[in-house]
C-alpha positions in Angstrom: 0.2 0.0 -0.2 1.7 3.1 -1.0 0.8 6.0 2.2 0.8 9.5 1.6 0.2 11.2 5.0 2.1 9.6 8.2 -0.3 11.9 11.3 1.1 11.7 14.7 -1.0 12.5 17.9 -1.6 11.7 21.4 -5.1 13.1 20.8 -7.5 10.7 18.3 -9.9 14.0 17.9 -7.3 15.9 16.3 -5.6 13.2 14.6 -9.1 12.5 12.5 -9.9 16.3 11.9 -6.3 16.4 10.6 -7.0 13.6 8.2 -10.4 14.9 7.4 -9.1 18.0 6.1 -6.4 16.4 4.1 -8.8 14.4 2.7 -11.2 17.7 1.7 -7.6 18.4 -0.5 -7.5 15.2 -1.8 -10.2 12.3 -1.4 -7.9 9.3 -2.2 -5.6 10.5 0.1 -4.2 7.4 1.7 -3.5 8.5 5.7 -1.9 6.2 8.7 -2.7 7.7 11.8 -0.7 6.6 15.3 -1.4 7.5 19.2 2.1 6.6 20.5 5.0 8.0 18.9 7.5 5.0 19.7 4.2 2.4 17.8 4.9 5.3 14.6 8.3 4.9 14.9 8.8 1.0 15.1 6.2 1.1 12.0 8.4 3.4 10.0 12.1 0.7 10.9 9.8 -2.7 9.9 8.2 -0.2 6.6 11.7 1.0 5.3 11.1 0.3 1.2 7.5 1.7 2.0 7.2 5.2 4.2 5.0 7.7 3.7 4.9 10.3 1.7 4.2 13.2 4.0 4.2 14.0 7.7 2.9 15.8 10.5 3.7 15.1 13.9 2.9 16.2 17.1 5.6 17.5 18.7 4.9 17.0 22.2 3.2 13.2 23.1 2.7 12.3 27.0 4.3 9.4 29.0 7.4 8.1 29.2 11.3 9.6 28.2 11.0 7.2 24.8 7.6 8.6 23.6 8.3 12.4 24.7 11.4 11.8 22.5 9.6 9.4 19.7 9.1 12.9 17.8 12.2 14.0 18.1 13.6 9.7 16.8 10.7 10.0 14.1 12.1 13.3 12.9 16.2 11.4 12.7 15.3 8.2 11.6 13.0 10.2 8.1 16.1 12.6 7.9 18.8 9.6 7.4 17.1 8.7 5.1 16.1 11.4 2.7 12.5 12.0 3.5 11.5 15.0 5.2 10.5 17.0 2.3 7.3 17.5 3.3 7.8 17.2 6.7 6.3 19.1 9.9 6.0 18.8 13.3 3.5 20.1 14.9 1.6 21.6 18.8 -0.7 24.1 20.1 2.0 26.2 21.7 5.6 26.1 21.5 7.3 24.9 24.4 10.4 24.8 25.6 10.9 21.2 24.3 10.0 22.2 21.2 11.6 25.2 20.4 14.6 22.7 21.5 13.8 20.4 19.2 13.1 23.1 16.3 16.3 24.0 17.0 18.1 20.6 16.8 16.1 19.6 13.2 15.6 22.8 12.1 12.1 21.9 10.3 8.8 23.5 9.9 6.2 24.0 12.9 2.9 24.4 12.1 0.3 25.5 15.4 -3.1 23.5 15.9 -4.5 26.6 15.6 -2.9 27.6 11.9 -5.0 26.0 9.4 -3.9 28.2 6.8 -0.1 26.9 7.0 -2.2 23.1 7.5 -3.7 23.8 4.8 -0.9 24.9 2.6 1.5 22.0 3.7 -1.6 19.4 2.7 -1.6 21.0 -1.1 2.1 20.8 -1.0 1.8 17.0 -0.9 -1.1 16.4 -2.3 -0.1 18.4 -5.8 3.0 16.0 -6.0 
């Protein structure tokens, strides 16, 4: 299966909303969602030959150290494979932790309230 978008967010409601928003842009979009970052990372490591094209990853996931660090680990895994063209972190608000992750990765960050920026990201992803 060829996946277009991976969403990782501990809030199921937001993940479903983003998926719905994405499918408004392109109804045939294939989306996979995870609410546990470590599970998303395991999935990626197990499917290296068939990685999704785009990624929206919540910057702050609750839980263990491994879970809290999973968004950064996902980014680093994808960067090693040259798969960050359609990658963005997203968050409700930028905490010190988020700013540190952004500093380390230089990845884009979309605030969850910024629907225009989210729409631009999804439009870029679905046009190619």
